[in-house]
N, C-alpha and C positions, 0 to 999 in steps of 0.2 A: 490361612485365614487373614485377613485384613480387619484392623481395629480401628475404628474412629472414636477420637476423644474430641469432645467439644467443650470450650471452656468460656464461660461468658462473665463479663466484668460489668456490672451493674453500675451506672455512672448517672449521678444526678442532672437530667438535661430536661430542659423545656421544649415545648414543640418550636418555639421561634430560633433555639439554638440549633436544634437539629436541620432545620431549613436552612440555616448558613452553612452548616457543615457540608449538606449536599450541594450548594449553591458553589461553596469552594472546590469541592471534587469536579463539578460541571466544567468550571474554568480551567482547572489543572489540565483535565482531560483535553479541553480545546487546545491548549497550549502544547499539550504533548503532541496532536494531531499535525499542528502547524510544524512542529521541530521534526517531528518524523517525516512529513513530504518534503522538508528542507534538505534533509540528511540525504534522502533516496536521490532527489535532484541533482546534489553536490556530487554524490558518486557515480552516477549517471554522466554527468559531464566529465569527470575526471576520467573515466574508463573510455570517453569518446576521443576519437582523433581524425580529422578529416573527413573522408567519408564512412567511416567505420564507427560503430556505438549505437547509441541510442538516440533517436529524432521524435521528438514530443511533437504530434499534430495537433492535439486537442486536450485542453485541461480547464475543465469547467465545473461548478457545483451542479448537483441535480436533486430532485426530490420525486420519490417515488412510494406507492403504498405499500409494498413489499418491504423495502431495504430502509424507506425513511431518508433523511438527508445526507448526502454524500458528495464525493468526488468522482467524477467520470474523467478517466484519460485515454487516450488513443495515442501509441507510440508504435514506432516502427523499430527493430532491433537489426542491426546488420553484423553479423557473426562471424565474417570472412576471417579475420585475424584471429579469432578465439577457437577456431574448429582445429583439429589435429591436421597435420600435412597430408597424410594418407587420404582423410577425406576432401581435402580441396582439390586433390587431384582426379577424383571420380565425380564429385559433385558439381555441379554448375554454380555460378556465383549467385542464382537467383534462389537456389536452393538452399541458401543460407540466409535468408532475409525472413523474417517472421513479424507479424502484426499482433499487438496486443490490445485490447479493448478491456478496460476496468471499470467497474462500478464498485468504489470503495466506500462504504457507508459502517466504520468499525462499530461493532463487532462483525457485522455482516459483509460480505464480499464476493463479486461474482466477475470471473475473467474468462476472457474468450480469446483463443490465440489461433492465429490463421497463417500457415505456411503459405509463401507465394511459389 
């Protein structure tokens, strides 16, 4: 049996003060989003070499009724060097290429993957 305990700490706060806290949370959330995008791009750059790795085709903001505001990215992953040797002997080079289209509107995300 799971038991949930909730503790509440009552703090004296005016409506204006609570608005400032929400504004700070939104600002830091936006900074987190930028830092996350930076670290993902840096990791992809470090794992790419020559013709292998990740190629970013498109990276732009979008706005949608369902997801809200977010970032659309279209990428191509070339995975020849990441695949096991036994797979590369059977699979043609085109089979180890995939394209990803992602609509990221944190906390909602939609990703489509297409194999060539």
